[in-house]
N, C-alpha and C positions, 0 to 999 in steps of 0.2 A: 601773761602768767599761765603756766602749764596747768591744765585741769587735772585733778586727781580723782575724778569720778570715772570709774570704769564703766564702759558702755560698749556693747557689741552688736553688730548687725548679724542676725541669724539667717535671714533670707531676704531676697529682693526679687521682684518680678514686675513686669510692665504689661500694659495693654495698649495697643495701637489699633484704631479702627481699620478695617480692611478696605475702606473707601479711599482710593488714591486719586488726588487731584493734581494733574500735571500743569506745567507752566502754560501749555497751549490754551488751556481754558481761559486764562486771563487776557490773552490777546483778543479773544472774542468779547470779553466782558468790559475791559477798561483800556485795551490797546497796548498793553505792555507785552513785549516779545519775550520769548524764552531767553534769548541772548542778554537782553537788558536785565531781567530778573536774576539770572545766574551771576552776572558780573557784579551786581550791587548787593546781592544777599547770599549767594551760594545755594539758593534753594532751586531744586529741580522738580521735586514732587512734595506734596504734603499730605498727611493723613487727616481725614475729616470724619467727624461723627456722622452717622446716618440719622435720619429723622427721628427715630425712636431712642437714640442714644443721648446721654447727658453725663454730667460729671459723676452722678451717683451710680449709674449703670456701669460706666467705665471703671470706677473705683472697685466695684464688686468683682469685675472680671480680673483686675490686677490682684486683688486679695486671693481669689480662687487659685491663681497661678502661683502666688507666693506660698500658699499653704502646702502645696505639693512638696516644697523644699524645707518647710519649717519643722524643727524637731520636737514640737509640742503642740498641744491642742489650742485652738484659738481662744477657748474659754479660760485659759490661763492668763490671757492679757488683762492687765488692770488699768491700762491707759490707751485710749485711741485719740490720735491727733489727726484730723483732716486738714487739708489746706487747698484753697482754691480762691480765685478772684472772679470765677464765672459760675456761680452757683445756679442750680436749677430750682432750688428752694432754699430760702433763707432760714427756715425752721427745721425742715427735714434735711439737715446738713449731711455731709459725707460721713462724719463720725457716728451720728445717731442712726443713720441709715444702715451702717455696717453692724452696729450693736443690735439693731432690730432684726436684721437678716440672719445673724448667727445666734441670736438669743443669748447674749453674753451678760451675765449678772455681775453686779458689784464692780463696775468699770467706770473710770473717769472718762469723760467724753467732751471734746472741744474741737471746733473747727476755726481756723484762723486764715488771715490773708495778709501777705506782704508782697503781693504781685508775684513777679517772676523769681524772687528770692525766697518764696514761701517754704520750700523744702528745707533749707538750712535753718530757718526760724523754727520750723516744726521739730527738727532734731534737737535744737537748743532747748525747746520747751520740755522735751523728754529728759534731757540732761538735768534740768531743774527738778523735775519730779523724782528722778532717780536719786539726786543729791539729797533731797528732803526726806527720803525714805517712804514717800507716798505711793511709789510704784516700783515694780521690778521687771515687768515685761510690758512692752509697748508696741503698738501698731501705728505707723505713720503712713497715711495715704494722701498723695497729691494728685489732683486731677484738674485739667482745664479743658473746657469746650469753647475755645476762642471763636470758632466759626459760627457758634450760636449767637454771637454778639457783634461780629464784624460785618462790614459791608464790602463784598468782593469788588464792587465797582469803584471803590475808593483807590485811586492810583498811588496814593502815598503809602498805605499800609494794608490794603485789602488782601494782597497776595502773600503776606508774611505768615499767616496763621495756620497752625496745625492743632490737632487735638490728641490727647492721650492721658494715661494715668500710670502711676507706679505705686506699689505697696512695699513697705519695708517693716519687717519684724525686728525688734531690738530687745536686748535684755541687759540687766545690770551685771549678771554673771555670764561667763563664757558657757555656751551650751555644747558646742562641738569644736573640733580643731579647724573646721571650715569657716568659723565665724570671722567676720571682718572687725578689727579693733578700731573703734572711733577714738582717735588720739586727742583731738581738740576740735572745738567748734567756736566760731566767732560770727557775730552779726553787727550790723550798723544801720541805724535809721538816718537817712540823708535828705529828709524833706526840706532842710534849710539850704540846700545847695542848688545852684542852677534854677531850672524851672520847676524842679521838685514835682509836686502833685499835678502840675499843669503840663508836664512833658508828654505824658501818655495817660489817657483816662478811659474809664468805662462807665458810661451813663446809660443804663438800660432803656430809659424812657426819653433820652435826649441825645441821640446820635450814636449810641452804642460804643464799640471799641475803636478808638481813634488815636493817632499819634501826631499831634500838630507841631511838635518840636523835636523831630527826629534827630537833628544835628546835635542838640543838647543831650538827648538820651545817649547818642553814640559816644560823645566825648566823655561823659561821666561813666558810662559802662566800661569803656576802655581803661580809664584811669583807675577806677575803684576795683575792678576785677583783678588787675595787676597788683594793686596795693594790698588787698586782703590776702592774696596768695603770698606775697612777701611777708606780710605780718604773721600769718599762721606758721609759715616756715621758720621765721626768726624766733617766734615764741617757743618753738620746739627744737631749736638748734639743728634745723635741717637746711642744708644749702639747696638753692634752686636746682642745681645739677643733680641732686639726690632724688628729686621727685621723678618717679617712674611714669606716672600718668597724670595729666591735667585734664579735667573735665569741666569746661566752662559752660555757662548758660548759653543755650543755642539760639541766640537772637539774630545774628547776622555774621556771615563768614568774615566780613571785613573787621568787625569788632574782635572776633576770635584771633584773626591774623595780627591785629594791632597788639593784643594782649601778649601773644606769643613773641612778637618782636620786642616788646617792652621788657619782658622777662628774660629774653635771650634763651628761651627753652627750645629744645629740639622739636620740630614739628611732628616727628614720628611719635612723640609722647602724648600728643593731643588727641582726645576723642572728639569726633565730629559726627553728628547725625542730622544736622539741619538740612543737608542736601536732599534727604529722602523723607524727612518728617515735618519740615517747616518749624516755626517757633511754637513749641508745645507748652509754652508758659512755664509755670513753676515746676512742672514735672520733667522738663527737658534734660537737665543735667543728671537727674536720678535715672531717667530712662537710658541715658548714655552709659551709666554705671551698670545697669541691669543687662544691657546688650553686650557689654564687653568683659564682664567680670570673669567669665569662664576662661578667657585667654590670658588673664593676669597671673603671673607666677606668685608663689608663696613669698611673703615678706615685702612685696611691692608696696611702695609708698604712693598714695593717691591723693590728689587735692581736687576738691570740687569748689569752684569759685562762681559766684552768682551776682547778678545785679537785677533789681526790680524797679518798675515804675513806682513813683511815689516820693522820693527815691529811697532805695535800700540796697544793702550789699551784705555778702556773707561768704564764709569759706569753711570747709571741713577737711581735716586731715585724717586719712585712713591708712591702716596697715593690713594688707591681705593676709 
């Protein structure tokens, strides 16, 4: 069903730590060569938070950059939705930390987690608040500090993770002609399929961030990112060939290539940043949008498709 709730992205910006960790580092730590990592993941470098950085500090950096391009004061925001599965503090969350930093009054504040699909879930929450009339301007901030919970010596998944954040300002009404129109948003909870919550997990006091069932994650990520792309396109009478840009979750280049093959979409339309960023979690696809938005022409149709551990999936259809 096509949504009739107007929603616009007014600005978007990202933050990536300047600490770059190349594949050569992992040959010393767990014996994996650059050639092996690139062939299986597509990753050459990843951005890693420094010792004094965390999801809250990276979130503030992304917000600061987004505000430069936002056509209104942050105090006009009446909803903040943070998203992360790697919190530095479960009480001083992303959303309340931002409210405190900018002294924003009369704002609804919530931080959620749907693993690597959290960005799309956060956007759908904004859609609900807009539809109910309880908010008119929103700030979505997604940040993950995977390296703070992963073990680099783990040869299965230690080399996958990067860190980063993205901030997105949205409004119920168009603010400028440069706004991105959010045409539709869909999400799916998929804990009942495959290994679900056991496919990949983060247990801070019992092993950290690990992926014991990578093949299962791979299979369902490939299938569901393609499925939600088809679904959101069909719901809005858009042919796959009409999609100008596809931005998938950046988990693994082989997953991305599988989705591209499944959809029979031109590779030139696919945004990829995993080679230089690693898997930046819930922020990855939104970082891709932020990095490439300047080169997208007016009226371009953009699909963001995601899959998260747990499992979950989602998609968003945008018009430039």
